[in-house]
Structure formats: C-alpha cells, structure tokens
N, C-alpha and C positions, 0 to 999 in steps of 0.2 A: 504494500500500500504506500502511495506517495505521501510525503509529509504534508503537502498542501491540499490533499484531497478533502473535499467538503461533503460530509454526510449529514444533511439537515435533520434526519430522523434521530441521529445519535448526538450531534453537536449542539443543536438548539435546545433540547431538554436539559442537557448538561450545562449549557450556558445559563439557563434560568436558575438552576440549583446553585451554581457558583455565584451568580448575582445576589441571590438571597443571603448567602454567607458573607460575600464581600461587602455588602452595603453597611451592616453594623460594624464590621471590622474596620472599614475605612474611617467611619465616624469615631470609633473608639480609639484607634491609634492616633488620630489627630488630636483628640481630647487629651490622651496620655502624653502627647508630645508638647503640649502647651501651644499648639498651632490652631489657626482658624479651622472650624469643622469642614468648611468647604474645601480646604486644601487636601484633606484626605480623600474626598470624592474625586477631585481633579486627578490626584495620583492614581486612583483606582481606574478611572476612565483611560488615562494615558497608558497605564500598565497593561490594560487589556487591548486597546486598539493599536497604539504605536508599537509597543514592544511585541505584541502578538503578531503584527504584520511583518516585522523585521526578523523576529526570531525563527529559527528552524526547529524549535522544540514542539513536538506534536501535542504535549499535555501540559507543559508548564504555564502557570498563570502568574502574572506579575501585578504588583500593587504596593501600597505602603506596608512596611514590615514592622511588626512589633519589636523585633530585635534592634531597631534603630531608635526607638522612642527616647531612651535615656540620652543618646548622643544628640538627637535633634533638640530635646528639651534644654540640654546644657548649652548647645550652640546658640539657640535663640536668646537665652539669658545673657550669654557672653557678648553677642553682637548688639543686643538691645532692641532689635526691630526685626520682624518677620521678613520685611522687604529686603533687608541686607542678607538674611539667611538664604533667600531664594537665589541670590547671586552665587553662593557657595554650591547650591544644588546644580546649577547650570555648569559651573566649573568642574564639579565632580563627574558629571556626565561626560564632559569633554575628555577628562582624564581616563575614564573607562574606555572610551573609544580608542585612545592611544594604547591602553593596555591590551585591547583586542588586536590592534594592528601589530603590536610587538609579540603576539601569539602567546600571551601569558595565561590564556584560558586552560592550558594543559595542566595547571596546578590542581584543578579539581579531580583529575584522574589519579592523583597520588594519595587520595584519602582512602584508607582501607575499607572494604565492604562492611566489616564489623562496626566501624564507626558510623557509616551511613545508616546501617540498620538500627544502630543505637539511637541515632538522631531521630529517625522516623518513629521508633517506639516511644522515645521520650516526649516527642511532640504529641503523640497520641495520648499519653498519660496526662500531659499538661492540659490538653483540651478537656479531658474528663474532669480533672481536679478543678480547673479554672472555671468551667461552665456550670458546675453543680450549684454554686451560689446564684448564678443568673437563672438557673432552672427553677429555683424557688423564690425568685424575686428579690434577692439580696444583691443589689447592683452598686455596691459601694466602690468596687474597682471598675475601671473602664473595660468595655467589651473588647476582647482581643488581646488583653495583657498576657504575656507569656513568661515574664520574669518571676522569680521566687519571691523577692521582696516587693511589697506594695507600698503606696503612700501611707505615711504614719507607721504605727507599730505592726501593721498587718503583714502576713506572708500567706503563701498558698494554703497552708494547713490551718492556720488560725482563722482565715477568712471562711473556710468551710465550716469550722465549728461555730463561728458567729452566725453564719447563715441559718443554722438549725434553730436558733432562737430569735431570728428576725425575718422569717419568711413571710411572703405575702400570700394569703390563701388563694386568691384568684390566679395570680401568676403561677403558683405551684400547681394548681389543678390543670391549667392550660399546658404547662411544661410537661407534666407527667403524662397527660393524655397524648401529647405529640410524641413523646418518647415511646410510649406503648405502641402507637400506630407504626412508628418506624421499625420497631422490633418485630411486630407482626408481619409487616411487609417483607422484611428480610427473611423471616422464618418460612413464609409461604412462597418465596420466590417471585414476589410481585414484580420486581424490577425486570425480570426476564420475560414477562408477558407482553403482549402487543400493547395493552393499555399502559403498562408500566414504562414502556419506552417513549410514550408520548406525554404521559403525565407522571413525572417522577414522584416517588413517595415523599420526598422532601417538600416538593411544591404543594402536595395535598396537605402535608402537615402544617405548613405555613398558612395556607388558605383556611384550613379547618380551625387552626389555633386562633386566627384572627376573628373568625365568626363566633367561636366559642367565647372568646374574651368579650366580644360585644354583647353576647346574650346572657352572660353570667349575672349582671345586676338584676335583670328581669326574672331570671330563674331562681336565684339564691339570695338576692338582696344586695344592697349597696356595699356591704362589707366585702363582697367577693369581686368588686370591680377591679379591673387592671388599669391603674392610673397611667398618665402620660409618661411618668418617670420610668415605668417598666416597659415602655414601647420604643420603637425607633423614633428618633427625633431629628428630622432633617432641618438644616439651617436655611435661612433666607438667602438666596443666591446673591442678590444685589448688595447685601450689607457686609459681606466679608470677602470681597475679591481683592487680592493683592497682586502687585507686579514687582519685579526685581528693581532695586535701586542701584543703578550701575556705578554710583559714586563709591560703592564698597570695593571696587576693584583695586584701589590703592591701599586697602587695609590688609596687612599680613595675616591677621586672624582669620579672615575670610578664606584665604588660600590654604591655611593650615586645616581649617574645618573641611574644606573641599577635599583635601587629600585623605583625611580620615573617613569621610563619607564614601569616597571612591573605593578605598581599600575594603572597608567593612561590607559595603553593598555588593562589591564584586565577589568577596568570599561567600557571602550568604547566597548569592545567585548561583555560583558554581556548585555549592553543596546541594542546593535545591534541584539543580539540573541533574546531578548524579542520582538524587532520589527519584526524580521524575522518570529518568530512563530505566531505573530499576523496577518501578511499578507499572511501566508500560507493557501491556500484554503482548504487543508485537515486538518488544525489545529493540526499538529504534534508538539510534545513538545521535545525540544532539551535538553539533559542532560548537565547542565551547568558546572559541575565539569569536565566532559570529555572535554568540550569545552575549559576550561582554560588550561588543559594539552595539547590539540592539538595546541592552540595558543602558548604555551610555547615552544613546540618542533619546531613549525614553526619559532619562533624568534631565537632559537638556530641555526637552519639551515640557516636562512637568514643572521645572523651575521657571521657565518662561511664562507658563500659564498660571502660576501661583500655587503649585502643588507640592506635596511632600516628596522626598526621594523615594524611588521605587526599587524593588528587587524582585526576583523570582521567589515566590512564597510557598513553602511546603504545604501549609494548611489548604490553601485554595487549590493548589495542584492536586493534592490528594482527593479533595472533594470532586474535582473535575474528572479524575481517573475513575473514582468509584461511581460517578454518575454516568459513565459509559462514553465519554468523549473519545473521538477518534482522530481529531486533527486540531491544528492551531486555531481553526475558525471558531471553536468553542470559546477560547479566551477572547478573541476579537469580538464575538457576538455578546459576551457578557459585558464587555466595556461599552458597547453600543447601547445595550439594554439599560445599563447603569446610568448612562448620560440621559437617555430619553425618559426614564422613569423619574429621575430627579427633576427634570424640566416639566414633565407633564402629569406625574402621578404622586406628587408629594402628599396630598391628603390621604390617599390610599395606603402608601407606604408607612405613614405615621400610625397606622392602626395595627401594625405587626408587633406582637408581643416579643420581647427579648427572650423570654423563657422558651418559646417555640424554636427560635434560632439556636438557642443553647442546646436544645434536644438534638438538632441536626448535627451540631459540632461534636456532641458527646458520642453520637453514633459513628461519626467519622473517626474519632479518636479510638473507639473500641476496635474498629477494623484495622487501624494502624498498629495496634499493640496486642492483637489477638494472640494468646500464648501458643496455640497450635500452629500458627502461621509464622511466628517470629522467634519465640524463645526456644521451644523444643528442638527445632532443627539445629540451632546453634549449640545447644547443650550436647546434642549427639555428636557434634564435630569436635568436642573436647575443650579443655580450658583455654587453649590458645585462641579460641574464637569467642567463647561466652564471657570471659572475664573482661576483655576490652569493651565488649558490648554492654555489660552491666555497669562498668565504670562510666561509660559515656552517658548512659541513661540517668544514673544518679547525679552526675556532674551537671548535666543540663537541667535536671529537675530542681536542683538546689541552687543553681546560679542563673545563667541565661544560656542562649544558644551558642554563641561564639566561645564563651569561657568553657562551657561543657565540651564542645567539640575539641578545643585545644587540649583539655585534660585527656579526653578519650584518644586523641591522636598521639599524645605523648606515651600513654600506656600501650597502645597498639604498636607503636614503633619499638618500644622496649621489648615487647613480646616477640616481634618479628626479628629483631636483632639477636635476641636470646636463642630463638629457634635456629637462625642462620649460624650463630656461634656454635651451637651444639653439633650441627651437621658438618662443620668445617673439618673436624678430625673424627674419623670413625675407624673402629677396629672390628674386623670380622674374621671368622676362621672356619675351616673345615678340617676336623681332626687336629693334627699338629701343624697345619699350614695356616699361617696368619697373614692377613692383608691389612696394612695401615694406610688408609687413603686420606690425602690432604687435598681439599677442594677450595676453589675460589681464592680469596685473600686470606692467607694464614699469617696473622700478626702475632706479636709477642703476647697478646692477651690469650692466645690459645696454648701457651707453653704449659700451663698447669694441666690442661686436658691431655696434652701430648704425653707428658711425663706419667700421668695416671694410666694412660693406655699402655705405655711401655712396661710399667711395673706389673701389669696383669699377665705378661707373657710368661708361660711356664718354661722351665729349663728344657733344653733339647729340641725346641721347636724351630720351624723355619719361618722367617719374617720377610715379606715383600713390602717395601715402602714405596707407595705409588704417588708420584708427584705430577702425573700427566694431567690431572684435572685442576691443578693449582695455577691461578693467574699470577699470584705473587706469594713469595715465601720470605718471611722476615729472617734476617741473619741469626736472631736468637733461636728460631726454630731449627735452622740448619745446624747450629752448634749442638743442640740437644740430640739431633739425629746422628751427627758425626760422633759425638762422645759415646753414644750407645753402641754404634757400629764398631767403634774402636775396642770397646770392652766386652762386646757380646760373646766373644769366644770363652770368656771366663764362665759364662752361664750355658755354654754349649748351644748358643743360638746362632743360626746361620742367617745373615742379613744380606738381602739383595735390594737394589734400588732400580725403579723404573722411572724414566723421565722422557719428556718430549724433546725432539731435536732442537727446538727453539729455546729451551731452558738452559742457556749457556752457563748461567750462574750456578748450575748444579754439576758442573764438569768435574768437580773434586770427588764426586761419588763414583 
C-alpha cells in the first residue's frame, strides 16, 4: 500500500476519533503552558494539515505536546510576552529543517526497541492514571498533562486519591457509562463490523455522553448536572490571536529558547515516529530526515500563525492507529475537521463532557499497556529485555517523557554493553579440545574474563586460541595470551593460535 493512499472509509472515521481526542488536548496543553487557548488549537490544526501533508508517516499525528509544557511555560515567563515566544517557535522550526537537511533524523533509529516499548507502555499507564480524575469530574489538573508533578503539592497519585473525595456525580455517571460502552464495543468486536467502520465506538461514546449529560438534570435532578467546568470550553477566536514580534530577533534569549525547542521537539518527534512505525500493521518505515523537515516547516507555520510548537505525539498517533487509519490523510483530515469545527460548531463542541473524552483516552491507554501484548512477550525474552523496559516505564511514570527515556536509554545501553562484553571472550570444548574465541574489540576490560577462562583449562588439554573474529586486540590481552602460551607446557597444555592474514600485529604467535 502506498503511503499517500487515501481510504475514506478507514481514514475519515479515524480522523473524527483523533479530532475528539485532540480538541481537549490542544486546549489543555495551552492552558498548562500559560499560553492563549487559541494557540493550542492553531498548533493542532497546523500539526494535522501542514505536517500531515509534508510528512511521509502513514499514522503519525502531530500537534502541541504535553512534554513541552514546562519548557514553553518557562520560556514565556522569561521573555515576558507570548508574541516574543512565537519568534522562538519560528526559529526552532527553521533549525529543525536544517537538522533534517544534515540527515540527523537517523538518531531515532538508535533507540533500543525495549525503550520504545517502555515509552508506549508508560504513556498508556499515564493516560489511565491521569484521566481517572477527569473521568469522575475532578478537573483540577489540565486535560492532557503527562508529567508526574502537578501544580501545587499534587502529583499523579495524590490527584487520584483526591478525586475519590471530590467527584462530580453527573460527570462520573457520564464517564463510567462511556467507558462501559467502549469496553462492550471492544469485547463484541464492534469496530470490525460494517457499522463500526463508519461510526467508531469513540464517536458514539462522545455523542451519547453529551446527550446523557444534557438529560441528567431532567432525569435525576439539578445535582446531577454536568457544569461548564466539566465540559470542553473553546475560546473566542477574535480575543486571543497573537502574531510574532520580530523585534525579538536581536535578543539572545530568544535564540537560546529556539535551540532548546528544536532539540526537544525533534527528539520527541523521532521517538514518536519509531513508535508509530512499530504499531503500524503494515510495518511501513517513515523517512526520519523528511520527518524532521516536515516538523520544522510545521513549527514555522505554527509560530507565524500564533500557535504553540508542534511535535509528533504518541497519544494521538496511537488513537489514530487503533481507530483503523491507513494513511496520512487521517491526520490531515483531523486538522481540517478541527479548524472547521472551531469556526462553525463551537456551541456544539462546548457540550462535550470531559469525562467522556477521558473514557476514550483510558481505553487507548489500556490497549497500549495490555500485559499480554506488551509485558509477557518481553518477560519471555529474558532480563536483558524486560529490565530496561521496566526501568523506562517507571522513569517516565515518575518524571516526564524525555527524562524517563534518557534513564531507560542509559540502562538499555549498559545492558547491551554488558551482553556484548560477555560475548567478546568465550570458551568452548569438546572432550579435551578447547577453543578460546576472541571477537570484535577485545580491550583491557576483558582481561579478567580472559584470565578466568584460562584458569578453567584442565591439565593435559589442547587449546586453540582463535583471533580470526577479532577486529582489535589490546596489547594487555596479547600479553596474557603470550604469558600463558609460554608457561602452558608446565601444565601439559598444548596451545595453538589461529589468526587472519591481515592481523599482522599477531605475527609473534
């Protein structure tokens, strides 16, 4: 299937589901970033339409990212005006285009699969934990927050505990009803039916949740009403539109912030692209350098139009894949729908309960972190796989995405190096014939393992030291082998050496 193939029966329903999730996320991330609410919507539209048209990723969906909220919030405070910050967004996009031209998108390919799987599972857990308060109408934290720490003394776990004592009856009933419907739809295979492909279960949940919320006061009384605080709240378009103030170009702080945004947004996008390719049923591979340039153009457009910085986002991408999207046109369509709905359907959208949207995200999170799909296969592969995975999950859960990825990457690298270190020196035998193989780069760090292997040799055996698979052998290693060969006769051990013709430095053997 071609990357640009448009299948309206698959892509348009998926676009509707992504739109429903993206709408409150755009608003919530703007709120958490201390930016005008409209800037989040602008970024959502640009991420869908501009990046979607330029990217060659069939499933990735871009928009404002929760992982950048702290950076954006600090940057706006430092610069003192949102118009100055927009200049940094435009510059960051230009820097990303340069990174793509320099072919630095290859960085994403060097993240181990265990870390990518850990990232996806962690985001699934975060979706569940963060959306439970919204499910019961406790909306103290902004919708879409992914960080462990929240404003004030709250964190992910304390917020859940407080939600149990401060829930809203109406929002809770709507949220639980929506969640039950989504679970029933999954259990019965509704999404695979002809009707399910046209009317996704998430769309039915949102429509049904909105109707139920409107009917509750008449059915159960005023105490069960779902107030505006617990619903989507779109801003007035004309009151919060900003444009870049180009006088900021002579401020060093703007350039420093732009570089920070470019680096973080690029890393998040590359990680999200790796995840998108992994969950793609057709296993298509996205050209990462092209993706960096697409993200860069998207950020330039978003900054020029008054929007937040954009990245490829795992949450929206996962929703897109689970909704059955087959091409990039789902992302583009969701951006178009987002723009048209904000312009034409504000009164209707403001009736959507946040608890219903929380149910959609909880269902998405459960699919991302389902034990039989994620955890058990890694456990079967051994500790070298599941420990880096578990560390990545915990690190992201207790900090944020980039910090957690950094910790997971460090642990995975140590495990990979340890495994490589163990296999550099190996001793095998058949009867009294022993083979000591030295592979790849044999450094002085392998001297202990080498001596340990030599000490295991029984008296009277025959030893073949095989250097043919070694790319480099440290002089310390050569000295150990030479010393052993010199004194091996005392143990009755016959030593022979095998080397390749190009290994001139082993000519003394």
